[in-house]
C-alpha positions in Angstrom: -28.1 -12.8 -3.1 -26.8 -15.9 -4.8 -23.1 -16.4 -5.0 -21.9 -16.5 -8.6 -19.7 -19.4 -9.7 -16.1 -18.6 -10.6 -14.3 -20.1 -13.6 -11.4 -22.2 -12.4 -8.3 -21.0 -14.2 -5.0 -22.8 -14.6 -3.1 -23.0 -11.3 -0.8 -20.0 -10.8 2.8 -21.1 -11.3 5.6 -19.5 -9.4 7.1 -18.2 -12.7 3.9 -16.4 -13.6 3.5 -15.1 -10.1 7.1 -13.8 -10.1 6.8 -12.3 -13.6 3.7 -10.4 -12.6 4.6 -9.4 -9.0 8.2 -8.5 -9.6 7.4 -4.9 -10.7 5.9 -4.2 -7.3 9.3 -4.4 -5.5 10.9 -1.4 -7.2 7.5 0.5 -6.9 7.6 0.0 -3.2 11.3 0.8 -3.3 10.4 4.3 -4.5 7.7 5.1 -2.0 9.6 4.7 1.3 12.4 7.2 0.6 9.9 9.7 -0.7 7.9 9.6 2.5 10.6 9.0 5.1 14.1 10.1 3.8 13.3 13.0 1.4 11.9 15.6 3.9 15.0 15.2 6.2 17.4 15.3 3.2 16.0 18.6 1.9 15.7 20.2 5.4 19.0 19.0 6.9 21.3 18.6 3.9 20.0 20.9 1.3 18.8 23.6 3.8 15.3 24.1 2.6 13.0 26.2 4.8 10.6 24.0 6.8 7.5 26.0 6.0 8.2 26.0 2.3 9.2 22.3 2.3 6.0 21.4 4.1 3.9 23.3 1.6 5.5 21.7 -1.4 5.2 18.2 0.1 1.5 18.8 1.0 0.6 20.2 -2.4 2.4 17.5 -4.5 0.9 14.7 -2.4 -2.6 16.1 -2.6 -2.3 16.5 -6.3 -1.0 13.0 -6.6 -4.0 11.6 -4.7 -6.7 13.5 -6.6 -5.3 12.5 -10.0 -5.4 8.8 -9.2 -9.0 8.3 -10.5 -7.9 9.9 -13.8 -4.9 7.7 -14.0 -7.2 4.7 -13.4 -9.3 5.7 -16.4 -6.1 6.0 -18.5 -5.1 2.5 -17.4 -8.4 1.1 -18.6 -8.0 2.7 -22.0 -4.5 1.3 -22.4 -5.4 -2.2 -21.4 -8.5 -2.1 -23.6 -6.1 -1.5 -26.5 -4.1 -4.6 -25.5 -1.2 -5.7 -23.2 1.4 -4.4 -25.7 0.4 -0.7 -25.4 -0.1 -1.1 -21.7 3.5 -2.5 -21.3 5.0 0.3 -23.3 3.2 2.9 -21.2 4.5 1.1 -18.0 8.0 1.2 -19.5 7.7 5.0 -20.3 6.4 5.7 -16.8 9.2 3.7 -15.3 11.9 5.7 -17.1 10.3 9.0 -16.0 10.1 7.6 -12.4 13.8 6.6 -12.3 14.9 10.0 -13.8 12.7 11.9 -11.3 13.9 9.9 -8.4 17.6 10.4 -9.3 17.0 14.1 -9.8 15.5 14.5 -6.3 18.8 13.8 -4.6 20.8 16.4 -6.7 19.1 19.8 -6.1 20.9 22.8 -7.6 22.8 25.4 -5.6 20.9 28.6 -5.1 18.3 30.2 -2.9 15.2 28.6 -1.3 13.0 29.4 -4.3 15.2 27.6 -6.8 15.6 24.7 -4.3 11.9 24.3 -3.8 11.2 24.7 -7.5 13.5 21.8 -8.3 11.9 19.7 -5.5 8.4 20.5 -6.9 9.2 19.6 -10.5 11.2 16.4 -9.8 8.8 15.2 -7.1 5.8 15.6 -9.4 7.5 13.7 -12.2 8.5 10.9 -9.8 5.2 10.6 -7.9 2.8 10.9 -10.9 4.9 8.3 -12.8 4.9 6.1 -9.8 1.1 6.3 -9.4 0.4 5.7 -13.1 2.6 2.6 -13.3 1.3 1.3 -9.9 -2.3 1.6 -10.9 -1.6 0.1 -14.4 0.3 -2.8 -12.8 -2.6 -3.6 -10.3 -5.2 -3.3 -13.1 -3.2 -5.8 -15.2 -3.4 -8.5 -12.5 -7.0 -7.6 -11.6 -8.2 -8.3 -15.1 -7.3 -11.9 -14.8 -10.3 -12.4 -12.4 -10.6 -16.1 -11.3 -11.8 -17.8 -8.2 -11.0 -16.5 -4.7 -7.9 -18.7 -4.2 -6.5 -17.6 -7.6 -7.1 -13.9 -6.9 -5.5 -14.3 -3.5 -2.4 -15.8 -5.0 -2.1 -13.1 -7.6 -2.4 -10.4 -4.9 0.0 -12.3 -2.5 2.7 -12.3 -5.2 2.3 -8.6 -5.7 2.3 -7.7 -2.0 5.1 -10.1 -1.2 7.3 -8.3 -3.8 6.1 -5.0 -2.2 7.3 -6.1 1.2 10.7 -7.0 -0.3 11.0 -3.6 -1.8 10.1 -1.9 1.5 12.7 -3.9 3.4 15.4 -3.0 0.7 14.4 0.6 0.7 14.7 0.8 4.5 18.4 -0.1 4.4 20.0 0.6 1.0 20.0 4.4 1.1 21.9 4.3 4.4 24.3 1.6 3.2 25.0 2.7 -0.4 23.9 6.3 -0.7 21.3 7.9 -2.9 23.2 7.6 -6.2 23.7 3.8 -5.9 20.1 3.5 -4.6 18.9 5.2 -7.8 20.9 2.7 -9.8 19.4 -0.2 -8.0 15.9 1.3 -8.6 16.6 1.5 -12.4 17.8 -2.1 -12.4 14.8 -3.3 -10.4 12.4 -1.5 -12.8 14.1 -3.1 -15.8 13.8 -6.5 -14.3 10.2 -6.0 -13.3 9.3 -4.8 -16.8 11.1 -7.8 -18.3 8.9 -10.1 -16.2 5.8 -8.2 -17.2 6.8 -8.5 -20.9 6.6 -12.3 -20.5 2.9 -12.0 -19.8 2.0 -10.1 -23.0 1.4 -13.2 -25.0 -1.9 -15.2 -24.4 0.0 -18.4 -23.6 2.0 -16.9 -20.8 -1.0 -16.3 -18.4 -4.7 -16.7 -18.2 -6.6 -14.5 -20.6 -8.2 -11.3 -19.3 -11.8 -12.1 -18.3 -15.0 -10.0 -18.8 -16.5 -8.4 -21.7 -15.2 -4.9 -22.6 -17.9 -2.3 -22.5 -18.0 1.3 -23.9 -17.1 4.1 -21.5 -20.7 5.5 -21.8 -22.2 2.1 -20.8 -20.1 1.8 -17.6 -21.6 3.0 -14.4 -19.3 4.9 -12.0 -17.6 2.7 -9.3 -19.5 4.7 -6.7 -22.8 3.3 -8.1 -21.6 -0.2 -7.1 -22.9 -0.9 -3.5 -20.3 -3.7 -3.1 -17.5 -1.4 -3.9 -18.8 1.3 -1.5 -19.0 -1.3 1.3 -15.6 -2.8 0.6 -14.0 0.7 0.4 -15.5 1.7 3.8 -14.0 -1.4 5.4 -10.7 -0.8 3.6 -10.5 2.8 4.8 -11.4 2.0 8.4 -8.8 -0.8 8.5 -6.3 1.4 6.6 -6.5 4.3 9.1 -6.1 1.7 11.9 -2.8 0.6 10.3 -1.6 4.1 9.4 -1.9 5.5 12.9 0.8 3.2 14.4 3.0 3.8 11.3 2.7 7.6 11.9 3.3 7.4 15.7 5.9 4.6 15.8 9.0 6.8 16.1 7.4 8.8 18.9 6.4 5.6 20.8 9.7 3.9 20.4 11.8 6.9 21.5 9.6 8.3 24.3 7.7 5.4 25.7 10.1 2.5 25.1 13.4 4.5 25.2 14.6 2.1 22.5 15.2 4.3 19.5 18.2 2.3 18.4 16.0 -0.8 18.1 13.5 0.8 15.7 15.1 -0.8 12.5 14.8 -4.2 14.3 11.2 -3.6 15.1 10.5 -2.7 11.5 12.3 -5.8 10.3 10.3 -8.0 12.6 7.0 -6.5 11.5 7.6 -6.6 7.7 9.5 -9.9 7.8 6.6 -11.6 9.7 4.2 -10.1 7.2 6.1 -11.6 4.3 6.4 -15.0 6.1 2.6 -14.9 6.8 1.4 -14.4 3.2 1.4 -18.1 2.4 -0.5 -18.8 5.6 -3.3 -16.4 4.5 -3.4 -17.9 1.0 -4.0 -21.3 2.7 -6.6 -19.8 5.0 -8.6 -18.5 2.1 -8.9 -22.0 0.7 -10.3 -23.2 4.0 -12.5 -20.3 5.2 -13.0 -17.9 2.3 -11.8 -14.4 1.7 -13.8 -12.2 4.0 -13.7 -14.6 7.0 -10.0 -14.8 6.6 -9.6 -11.1 6.5 -11.7 -10.7 9.6 -9.5 -13.3 11.4 -6.5 -11.2 10.5 -8.1 -8.1 11.9 -9.0 -9.8 15.2 -5.5 -11.4 15.5 -4.0 -7.9 15.1 -6.3 -6.5 17.8 -5.4 -9.4 20.2 -1.6 -8.8 19.6 -1.8 -5.0 19.8 -4.1 -4.7 22.8 -1.1 -5.3 25.2 0.9 -2.4 23.8 -0.5 0.4 26.0 1.0 -1.2 29.1 4.5 -1.4 27.7 7.2 1.0 29.0 11.0 1.6 29.1 12.9 -1.7 29.0 10.1 -3.6 27.2 11.7 -3.7 23.8 11.7 -7.5 23.7 8.0 -7.7 24.4 7.3 -5.1 21.7 9.4 -7.0 19.2 7.2 -10.1 19.9 4.1 -7.9 19.3 5.6 -6.7 16.1 6.1 -10.3 15.0 2.5 -11.3 15.7 0.9 -8.2 14.4 3.2 -8.5 11.3 1.7 -12.0 10.7 -1.7 -10.4 10.8 -0.6 -7.7 8.4 -0.3 -10.4 5.7 -4.1 -10.6 5.6 -4.4 -6.8 5.1 -2.0 -7.0 2.2 -3.3 -10.1 0.3 -7.0 -10.2 0.9 -8.6 -6.8 0.2 -7.2 -6.7 -3.3 -8.5 -10.2 -4.0 -12.0 -9.1 -2.7 -11.8 -6.0 -4.9 -11.1 -8.1 -8.0 -14.2 -10.1 -7.3 -16.3 -7.0 -6.8 -15.1 -5.6 -10.2 -15.9 -8.8 -12.1 -19.3 -9.3 -10.4 -20.2 -5.8 -11.5 -19.7 -6.8 -15.1 -16.8 -4.4 -15.6 -14.1 -7.1 -15.6 -11.9 -6.6 -18.6 -12.9 -2.9 -19.1 -13.2 -1.0 -15.8 -10.5 -2.2 -13.4 -8.5 1.0 -13.6 -11.4 3.2 -12.6 -12.0 1.2 -9.5 -8.3 1.0 -8.7 -7.8 4.8 -9.1 -10.3 5.4 -6.3 -8.8 2.6 -4.3 -5.3 4.1 -4.6 -6.7 7.5 -3.7 -8.3 6.0 -0.6 -5.0 4.4 0.4 -3.2 7.7 0.3 -6.0 9.5 2.2 -5.6 6.9 4.9 -2.1 8.2 5.6 -3.4 11.8 5.7 -6.3 10.9 8.0 -3.9 9.1 10.3 -1.8 12.2 10.8 -4.8 14.4 10.9 -6.5 12.3 13.5 -3.6 10.9 15.7 -1.4 14.0 16.0 -4.1 16.5 17.0 -5.5 14.1 19.6 -2.1 13.6 21.1 -1.5 17.3 21.3 -4.9 17.9 22.9 -4.1 15.2 25.5 -0.9 17.0 26.4 1.8 15.0 24.7 4.9 16.7 23.3 7.7 15.0 21.5 10.5 14.2 24.0 8.3 14.5 27.0 8.7 12.6 30.3 5.3 13.5 31.6 3.5 10.2 32.6 0.1 11.5 31.5 1.5 12.5 28.1 3.2 9.2 27.6 0.0 7.3 28.5 -1.9 9.4 26.0 0.8 8.4 23.4 0.4 4.7 24.3 -3.4 4.8 23.9 -3.3 6.8 20.7 -0.6 4.5 19.3 -2.4 1.2 20.1 -5.9 1.9 21.6 -7.4 3.9 18.8 -6.2 1.5 16.1 -7.7 -1.4 17.9 -11.0 0.4 18.1 -10.9 1.2 14.4 -10.0 -2.4 13.6 -13.0 -3.7 15.5 -15.2 -1.3 13.6 -13.8 -2.5 10.3 -14.3 -6.1 11.3 -17.9 -5.4 12.2 -18.5 -3.6 8.9 -17.0 -6.5 7.0 -19.1 -9.0 8.9 -22.3 -7.1 7.9 -21.1 -6.8 4.3 -20.6 -10.6 4.1 -24.3 -11.1 4.8 -25.1 -8.9 1.8 -22.5 -10.3 -0.6 -22.3 -14.1 0.0 -19.6 -14.4 -2.8 -17.1 -12.7 -0.4 -17.3 -15.9 1.7 -16.6 -18.3 -1.1 -13.8 -20.8 -0.7 
């Protein structure tokens, strides 16, 4: 298959990159409290029954995931009408998201039914608005198209802002409380929308590429072999990253006996990822998109393969592993999205079908988290591990589930990517 040539757009200025990527920070700022802080708040502070709490969280997250493809089609319709309607829809979604987020932390007094009803309603408003704005934001940048280096820079600005939002969300609720955090979120959304507003005019950013096509003329994303291959790599690699995220608190507390150092480990990991983004942008200009992503996967395996042999007192060594694997994480953040942009535009759906692709992409990302819990936790239980155990066999099973299984999945993802490169030579373009 001959590699298509890419139009060389105007270099991406830092002002355009910041204007576009800025909205990703408050979006990431929402997601971490919803997944980490919210369950503990409703169980320990509000007194919600665990069984009912788990059922509500599972139902709302499942509904959120399955609606992503529909939200993607909605994003396409909005962007087809122009950047103005798309911006107003993002603004409306942001208002609903901020209101839902603030409501979550103020449940009404009453019995469990009333408490869980409030949680269901406010969480649905918040998560569905979050998903709608997030998919619309990604589709906005994806429509620019461009050569591999341009696409990588666009994605890197978005993912760099995402990392900044994750870091802030990991500390601000504990420092300022939930009310002040809700205020910071509202301010962040306002700033992000103001930046996106700058890109509404044609002079502010490269014009959207591709020829719009009618909905009836567009094949489904699943009919695109390139998308299927890329999504399979993305999911294998995503589950490999989600398993350690799920098991980190258990590994740090029971294997390393360093629970007090967990915030430091997270800071090392995400801080290194942010610092590594410019390195991966440079790597793409030298090696190409897919080879650079494979290099990131292999670097992560090399760093992580030493983890099963760590034990109590090895917090310093684990911090070093977090730094190196965090650098490798930069490739996972910046490069798959850039490859997806190329797949969409090569399919002929650039300028009309990005949202449909991104809806399935977002659904897959959420399924990765579910698969990680569904795969890692039962395997650990079958191997005899229990939270808080001191049994050597159980702790060794934890170490191999935490690091060994992800390394295996990463190698499988790298092999699938290597094969896909041979079928899609444009993925190797510099």
